[in-house]
N, CA and C atoms as an extended XYZ file, in Angstrom:
354
Properties=species:S:1:pos:R:3:atomname:S:1:resname:S:1:resid:I:1 pbc="F F F"
N        14.888      -21.626       -7.888 N   UNK     1
C        14.885      -20.193       -8.106 CA  UNK     1
C        14.036      -19.502       -7.040 C   UNK     1
N        14.545      -18.431       -6.504 N   UNK     2
C        13.876      -17.701       -5.450 CA  UNK     2
C        12.828      -16.749       -6.047 C   UNK     2
N        11.644      -16.645       -5.401 N   UNK     3
C        10.630      -15.721       -5.931 CA  UNK     3
C        11.103      -14.273       -5.840 C   UNK     3
N        10.657      -13.485       -6.777 N   UNK     4
C        11.072      -12.087       -6.861 CA  UNK     4
C        10.480      -11.273       -5.713 C   UNK     4
N        11.280      -10.374       -5.183 N   UNK     5
C        10.819       -9.484       -4.124 CA  UNK     5
C        10.341       -8.145       -4.706 C   UNK     5
N        10.439       -8.030       -6.014 N   UNK     6
C        10.096       -6.764       -6.664 CA  UNK     6
C         8.646       -6.342       -6.409 C   UNK     6
N         7.656       -7.242       -6.534 N   UNK     7
C         6.273       -6.799       -6.239 CA  UNK     7
C         6.119       -6.232       -4.831 C   UNK     7
N         6.803       -6.819       -3.862 N   UNK     8
C         6.720       -6.309       -2.484 CA  UNK     8
C         7.350       -4.928       -2.370 C   UNK     8
N         8.502       -4.740       -2.995 N   UNK     9
C         9.179       -3.442       -2.947 CA  UNK     9
C         8.330       -2.364       -3.607 C   UNK     9
N         7.755       -2.691       -4.760 N   UNK    10
C         6.930       -1.718       -5.469 CA  UNK    10
C         5.657       -1.421       -4.681 C   UNK    10
N         5.078       -2.448       -4.062 N   UNK    11
C         3.868       -2.249       -3.250 CA  UNK    11
C         4.157       -1.279       -2.106 C   UNK    11
N         5.287       -1.440       -1.433 N   UNK    12
C         5.640       -0.527       -0.342 CA  UNK    12
C         5.863        0.892       -0.850 C   UNK    12
N         6.481        1.020       -2.000 N   UNK    13
C         6.720        2.339       -2.570 CA  UNK    13
C         5.396        3.002       -2.959 C   UNK    13
N         4.496        2.223       -3.559 N   UNK    14
C         3.180        2.749       -3.923 CA  UNK    14
C         2.412        3.154       -2.671 C   UNK    14
N         2.469        2.318       -1.630 N   UNK    15
C         1.772        2.633       -0.375 CA  UNK    15
C         2.260        3.980        0.171 C   UNK    15
N         3.560        4.175        0.191 N   UNK    16
C         4.117        5.429        0.698 CA  UNK    16
C         3.674        6.617       -0.163 C   UNK    16
N         3.811        6.495       -1.474 N   UNK    17
C         3.492        7.610       -2.367 CA  UNK    17
C         2.008        7.969       -2.310 C   UNK    17
N         1.129        6.971       -2.301 N   UNK    18
C        -0.314        7.241       -2.248 CA  UNK    18
C        -0.679        7.877       -0.910 C   UNK    18
N        -0.046        7.431        0.181 N   UNK    19
C        -0.291        8.050        1.492 CA  UNK    19
C         0.057        9.531        1.460 C   UNK    19
N         1.203        9.856        0.873 N   UNK    20
C         1.625       11.255        0.778 CA  UNK    20
C         0.649       12.038       -0.095 C   UNK    20
N         0.249       11.454       -1.219 N   UNK    21
C        -0.690       12.147       -2.115 CA  UNK    21
C        -1.998       12.465       -1.421 C   UNK    21
N        -2.543       11.490       -0.694 N   UNK    22
C        -3.838       11.689       -0.033 CA  UNK    22
C        -3.713       12.724        1.080 C   UNK    22
N        -2.647       12.635        1.866 N   UNK    23
C        -2.534       13.535        3.020 CA  UNK    23
C        -2.101       14.949        2.645 C   UNK    23
N        -1.244       15.100        1.612 N   UNK    24
C        -0.693       16.428        1.309 CA  UNK    24
C        -1.191       17.035        0.006 C   UNK    24
N        -1.326       16.217       -1.027 N   UNK    25
C        -1.506       16.755       -2.372 CA  UNK    25
C        -2.951       16.822       -2.858 C   UNK    25
N        -3.829       16.009       -2.286 N   UNK    26
C        -5.224       16.028       -2.758 CA  UNK    26
C        -5.908       17.291       -2.273 C   UNK    26
N        -6.527       17.973       -3.192 N   UNK    27
C        -7.212       19.225       -2.850 CA  UNK    27
C        -8.657       18.980       -2.404 C   UNK    27
N        -9.181       17.793       -2.709 N   UNK    28
C       -10.591       17.489       -2.420 CA  UNK    28
C       -10.771       17.221       -0.925 C   UNK    28
N       -11.492       18.056       -0.267 N   UNK    29
C       -11.706       17.935        1.184 CA  UNK    29
C       -12.778       16.911        1.544 C   UNK    29
N       -13.421       16.317        0.535 N   UNK    30
C       -14.412       15.281        0.835 CA  UNK    30
C       -13.737       14.008        1.332 C   UNK    30
N       -12.430       13.909        1.092 N   UNK    31
C       -11.690       12.770        1.613 CA  UNK    31
C       -11.423       13.054        3.082 C   UNK    31
N       -12.022       12.238        3.941 N   UNK    32
C       -11.869       12.425        5.376 CA  UNK    32
C       -10.558       11.841        5.862 C   UNK    32
N       -10.597       11.255        7.049 N   UNK    33
C        -9.400       10.665        7.632 CA  UNK    33
C        -9.189        9.291        7.004 C   UNK    33
N        -8.212        9.197        6.104 N   UNK    34
C        -7.948        7.973        5.347 CA  UNK    34
C        -6.506        7.549        5.601 C   UNK    34
N        -6.319        6.258        5.881 N   UNK    35
C        -4.986        5.698        6.059 CA  UNK    35
C        -4.795        4.578        5.054 C   UNK    35
N        -3.699        4.611        4.309 N   UNK    36
C        -3.379        3.526        3.387 CA  UNK    36
C        -2.724        2.431        4.220 C   UNK    36
N        -3.388        1.275        4.323 N   UNK    37
C        -2.900        0.204        5.197 CA  UNK    37
C        -2.095       -0.856        4.457 C   UNK    37
N        -2.229       -0.914        3.144 N   UNK    38
C        -1.467       -1.913        2.401 CA  UNK    38
C        -1.746       -1.841        0.916 C   UNK    38
N        -0.862       -2.476        0.154 N   UNK    39
C        -1.012       -2.553       -1.294 CA  UNK    39
C        -0.680       -3.976       -1.721 C   UNK    39
N        -1.531       -4.551       -2.537 N   UNK    40
C        -1.277       -5.878       -3.121 CA  UNK    40
C        -1.059       -5.707       -4.608 C   UNK    40
N         0.071       -6.186       -5.077 N   UNK    41
C         0.404       -6.111       -6.503 CA  UNK    41
C         0.126       -7.452       -7.165 C   UNK    41
N        -0.329       -7.414       -8.415 N   UNK    42
C        -0.451       -8.649       -9.186 CA  UNK    42
C         0.969       -9.081       -9.563 C   UNK    42
N         1.173      -10.374       -9.823 N   UNK    43
C         2.527      -10.848      -10.154 CA  UNK    43
C         3.141      -10.138      -11.363 C   UNK    43
N         2.318       -9.721      -12.329 N   UNK    44
C         2.844       -9.040      -13.515 CA  UNK    44
C         2.981       -7.518      -13.315 C   UNK    44
N         2.669       -7.040      -12.112 N   UNK    45
C         2.786       -5.623      -11.730 CA  UNK    45
C         1.867       -4.699      -12.517 C   UNK    45
N         0.830       -5.235      -13.120 N   UNK    46
C        -0.095       -4.409      -13.914 CA  UNK    46
C        -1.277       -3.877      -13.096 C   UNK    46
N        -1.535       -4.495      -11.931 N   UNK    47
C        -2.679       -4.105      -11.107 CA  UNK    47
C        -2.245       -3.959       -9.654 C   UNK    47
N        -2.752       -2.917       -9.011 N   UNK    48
C        -2.469       -2.681       -7.598 CA  UNK    48
C        -3.789       -2.493       -6.867 C   UNK    48
N        -3.971       -3.288       -5.824 N   UNK    49
C        -5.135       -3.105       -4.957 CA  UNK    49
C        -4.652       -2.359       -3.723 C   UNK    49
N        -5.215       -1.174       -3.519 N   UNK    50
C        -4.794       -0.309       -2.420 CA  UNK    50
C        -5.850       -0.387       -1.324 C   UNK    50
N        -5.431       -0.864       -0.155 N   UNK    51
C        -6.346       -1.016        0.973 CA  UNK    51
C        -6.276        0.223        1.848 C   UNK    51
N        -7.443        0.770        2.167 N   UNK    52
C        -7.513        1.982        2.987 CA  UNK    52
C        -8.422        1.752        4.180 C   UNK    52
N        -8.047        2.378        5.282 N   UNK    53
C        -8.858        2.380        6.487 CA  UNK    53
C        -9.513        3.751        6.566 C   UNK    53
N       -10.821        3.773        6.774 N   UNK    54
C       -11.585        5.027        6.770 CA  UNK    54
C       -12.166        5.285        8.150 C   UNK    54
N       -12.119        6.538        8.569 N   UNK    55
C       -12.693        6.927        9.859 CA  UNK    55
C       -13.884        7.847        9.600 C   UNK    55
N       -14.807        7.858       10.563 N   UNK    56
C       -15.965        8.736       10.463 CA  UNK    56
C       -17.255        7.945       10.424 C   UNK    56
N       -18.353        8.648       10.158 N   UNK    57
C       -19.655        7.997       10.058 CA  UNK    57
C       -19.707        7.180        8.767 C   UNK    57
N       -20.709        6.342        8.653 N   UNK    58
C       -20.843        5.524        7.442 CA  UNK    58
C       -20.962        6.407        6.196 C   UNK    58
N       -21.678        7.517        6.324 N   UNK    59
C       -21.845        8.442        5.189 CA  UNK    59
C       -20.505        9.072        4.806 C   UNK    59
N       -19.719        9.470        5.815 N   UNK    60
C       -18.402       10.059        5.550 CA  UNK    60
C       -17.456        9.035        4.923 C   UNK    60
N       -17.521        7.798        5.411 N   UNK    61
C       -16.685        6.732        4.842 CA  UNK    61
C       -17.025        6.500        3.376 C   UNK    61
N       -18.332        6.459        3.082 N   UNK    62
C       -18.767        6.230        1.711 CA  UNK    62
C       -18.315        7.382        0.809 C   UNK    62
N       -18.464        8.611        1.290 N   UNK    63
C       -18.062        9.773        0.492 CA  UNK    63
C       -16.547        9.766        0.247 C   UNK    63
N       -15.765        9.405        1.275 N   UNK    64
C       -14.305        9.324        1.117 CA  UNK    64
C       -13.939        8.271        0.088 C   UNK    64
N       -14.586        7.120        0.164 N   UNK    65
C       -14.274        6.024       -0.773 CA  UNK    65
C       -14.681        6.406       -2.196 C   UNK    65
N       -15.845        7.023       -2.350 N   UNK    66
C       -16.286        7.472       -3.681 CA  UNK    66
C       -15.302        8.492       -4.267 C   UNK    66
N       -14.829        9.404       -3.432 N   UNK    67
C       -13.888       10.424       -3.886 CA  UNK    67
C       -12.560        9.800       -4.292 C   UNK    67
N       -12.066        8.834       -3.502 N   UNK    68
C       -10.816        8.150       -3.854 CA  UNK    68
C       -10.962        7.401       -5.173 C   UNK    68
N       -12.071        6.709       -5.346 N   UNK    69
C       -12.306        5.963       -6.575 CA  UNK    69
C       -12.345        6.925       -7.766 C   UNK    69
N       -12.996        8.056       -7.586 N   UNK    70
C       -13.089        9.060       -8.642 CA  UNK    70
C       -11.718        9.645       -8.970 C   UNK    70
N       -10.836        9.762       -7.967 N   UNK    71
C        -9.508       10.357       -8.152 CA  UNK    71
C        -8.462        9.328       -8.577 C   UNK    71
N        -8.853        8.084       -8.820 N   UNK    72
C        -7.893        7.025       -9.143 CA  UNK    72
C        -7.048        7.363      -10.371 C   UNK    72
N        -7.638        7.984      -11.369 N   UNK    73
C        -6.890        8.356      -12.572 CA  UNK    73
C        -5.804        9.371      -12.266 C   UNK    73
N        -6.132       10.387      -11.467 N   UNK    74
C        -5.153       11.391      -11.072 CA  UNK    74
C        -4.036       10.749      -10.251 C   UNK    74
N        -4.414        9.880       -9.305 N   UNK    75
C        -3.424        9.216       -8.455 CA  UNK    75
C        -2.504        8.336       -9.301 C   UNK    75
N        -3.058        7.646      -10.272 N   UNK    76
C        -2.253        6.788      -11.152 CA  UNK    76
C        -1.269        7.631      -11.974 C   UNK    76
N        -1.740        8.753      -12.487 N   UNK    77
C        -0.870        9.639      -13.265 CA  UNK    77
C         0.261       10.183      -12.388 C   UNK    77
N        -0.061       10.580      -11.162 N   UNK    78
C         0.956       11.061      -10.224 CA  UNK    78
C         1.971        9.956       -9.909 C   UNK    78
N         1.483        8.727       -9.730 N   UNK    79
C         2.397        7.603       -9.483 CA  UNK    79
C         3.372        7.436      -10.634 C   UNK    79
N         2.864        7.595      -11.847 N   UNK    80
C         3.712        7.473      -13.022 CA  UNK    80
C         4.851        8.486      -13.037 C   UNK    80
N         4.609        9.660      -12.453 N   UNK    81
C         5.643       10.685      -12.395 CA  UNK    81
C         6.609       10.458      -11.237 C   UNK    81
N         6.133        9.788      -10.178 N   UNK    82
C         6.956        9.625       -8.978 CA  UNK    82
C         7.729        8.312       -8.941 C   UNK    82
N         7.227        7.287       -9.615 N   UNK    83
C         7.857        5.965       -9.584 CA  UNK    83
C         8.275        5.591      -10.996 C   UNK    83
N         9.519        5.180      -11.155 N   UNK    84
C        10.012        4.753      -12.468 CA  UNK    84
C         9.615        3.305      -12.711 C   UNK    84
N         8.654        3.120      -13.602 N   UNK    85
C         8.198        1.775      -13.973 CA  UNK    85
C         7.899        1.777      -15.463 C   UNK    85
N         8.025        0.599      -16.056 N   UNK    86
C         7.697        0.476      -17.477 CA  UNK    86
C         6.209        0.736      -17.685 C   UNK    86
N         5.391        0.131      -16.828 N   UNK    87
C         3.941        0.314      -16.871 CA  UNK    87
C         3.469        0.757      -15.497 C   UNK    87
N         2.644        1.783      -15.449 N   UNK    88
C         2.040        2.199      -14.187 CA  UNK    88
C         0.823        1.309      -13.977 C   UNK    88
N         0.719        0.665      -12.814 N   UNK    89
C        -0.380       -0.281      -12.611 CA  UNK    89
C        -1.744        0.398      -12.549 C   UNK    89
N        -2.760       -0.339      -12.986 N   UNK    90
C        -4.141        0.079      -12.756 CA  UNK    90
C        -4.367       -0.014      -11.253 C   UNK    90
N        -5.044        0.970      -10.676 N   UNK    91
C        -5.247        0.926       -9.233 CA  UNK    91
C        -6.723        0.817       -8.896 C   UNK    91
N        -6.972        0.122       -7.801 N   UNK    92
C        -8.327       -0.018       -7.271 CA  UNK    92
C        -8.255        0.161       -5.762 C   UNK    92
N        -9.166        0.939       -5.228 N   UNK    93
C        -9.215        1.160       -3.783 CA  UNK    93
C       -10.200        0.188       -3.156 C   UNK    93
N        -9.780       -0.434       -2.060 N   UNK    94
C       -10.629       -1.358       -1.312 CA  UNK    94
C       -10.580       -0.976        0.160 C   UNK    94
N       -11.691       -1.195        0.850 N   UNK    95
C       -11.755       -0.884        2.271 CA  UNK    95
C       -11.092       -1.991        3.066 C   UNK    95
N       -10.201       -1.597        3.960 N   UNK    96
C        -9.551       -2.544        4.858 CA  UNK    96
C       -10.453       -2.712        6.078 C   UNK    96
N       -10.990       -3.889        6.242 N   UNK    97
C       -11.932       -4.147        7.332 CA  UNK    97
C       -11.270       -4.857        8.509 C   UNK    97
N        -9.954       -4.962        8.521 N   UNK    98
C        -9.278       -5.712        9.579 CA  UNK    98
C        -9.489       -5.079       10.958 C   UNK    98
N        -9.565       -3.733       11.041 N   UNK    99
C        -9.801       -3.094       12.338 CA  UNK    99
C       -11.195       -3.421       12.860 C   UNK    99
N       -12.194       -3.391       11.974 N   UNK   100
C       -13.554       -3.737       12.385 CA  UNK   100
C       -13.618       -5.189       12.839 C   UNK   100
N       -12.925       -6.065       12.113 N   UNK   101
C       -12.903       -7.476       12.466 CA  UNK   101
C       -12.233       -7.671       13.831 C   UNK   101
N       -11.124       -6.990       14.053 N   UNK   102
C       -10.425       -7.080       15.336 CA  UNK   102
C       -11.282       -6.576       16.481 C   UNK   102
N       -11.999       -5.478       16.249 N   UNK   103
C       -12.891       -4.929       17.271 CA  UNK   103
C       -14.001       -5.926       17.590 C   UNK   103
N       -14.542       -6.580       16.565 N   UNK   104
C       -15.588       -7.584       16.755 CA  UNK   104
C       -15.068       -8.762       17.589 C   UNK   104
N       -13.856       -9.223       17.286 N   UNK   105
C       -13.260      -10.332       18.042 CA  UNK   105
C       -13.059       -9.922       19.499 C   UNK   105
N       -12.570       -8.688       19.730 N   UNK   106
C       -12.393       -8.197       21.104 CA  UNK   106
C       -13.718       -8.190       21.867 C   UNK   106
N       -14.794       -7.751       21.192 N   UNK   107
C       -16.109       -7.733       21.830 CA  UNK   107
C       -16.558       -9.144       22.189 C   UNK   107
N       -16.319      -10.093       21.280 N   UNK   108
C       -16.687      -11.479       21.571 CA  UNK   108
C       -15.897      -12.035       22.747 C   UNK   108
N       -14.616      -11.741       22.812 N   UNK   109
C       -13.781      -12.210       23.927 CA  UNK   109
C       -14.258      -11.588       25.233 C   UNK   109
N       -14.556      -10.277       25.208 N   UNK   110
C       -15.071       -9.610       26.412 CA  UNK   110
C       -16.382      -10.231       26.857 C   UNK   110
N       -17.224      -10.564       25.899 N   UNK   111
C       -18.522      -11.171       26.203 CA  UNK   111
C       -18.338      -12.541       26.848 C   UNK   111
N       -17.409      -13.319       26.319 N   UNK   112
C       -17.137      -14.661       26.874 CA  UNK   112
C       -16.605      -14.525       28.310 C   UNK   112
N       -15.650      -13.635       28.523 N   UNK   113
C       -15.085      -13.443       29.865 CA  UNK   113
C       -16.119      -12.855       30.816 C   UNK   113
N       -16.983      -12.013       30.321 N   UNK   114
C       -18.043      -11.434       31.153 CA  UNK   114
C       -19.014      -12.500       31.607 C   UNK   114
N       -19.303      -13.485       30.754 N   UNK   115
C       -20.232      -14.552       31.104 CA  UNK   115
C       -19.623      -15.536       32.095 C   UNK   115
N       -18.318      -15.741       32.079 N   UNK   116
C       -17.695      -16.698       32.988 CA  UNK   116
C       -17.470      -16.110       34.367 C   UNK   116
N       -17.482      -14.775       34.497 N   UNK   117
C       -17.260      -14.144       35.802 CA  UNK   117
C       -18.512      -14.122       36.661 C   UNK   117
N       -19.656      -14.422       36.098 N   UNK   118
C       -20.924      -14.322       36.851 CA  UNK   118
C       -21.082      -15.388       37.868 C   UNK   118
């Protein structure tokens, strides 16, 4: 039996809808430059982990994340109206650190190449 593709389809739909909500529909200006980079669904579709990339100073990033966490109930209710599902998943926002990790790796590679050119 082939594994279901439904969690992936729903994750992509949630990613799109949450991106639109944050960029167009949220009235709270404390949310800075936020990009939804991915969504992970639990196999039973009851929980969604939404990964976001945040721009700005550390204080601005923290304020954006706090505001998103505070607005999770509103976002979940909006999802329920936009996506037809038996159960609307509980959502949790997590910081996507892949860009920071990639930048760190680039710095290490530059450092290694800089040391070999001497």
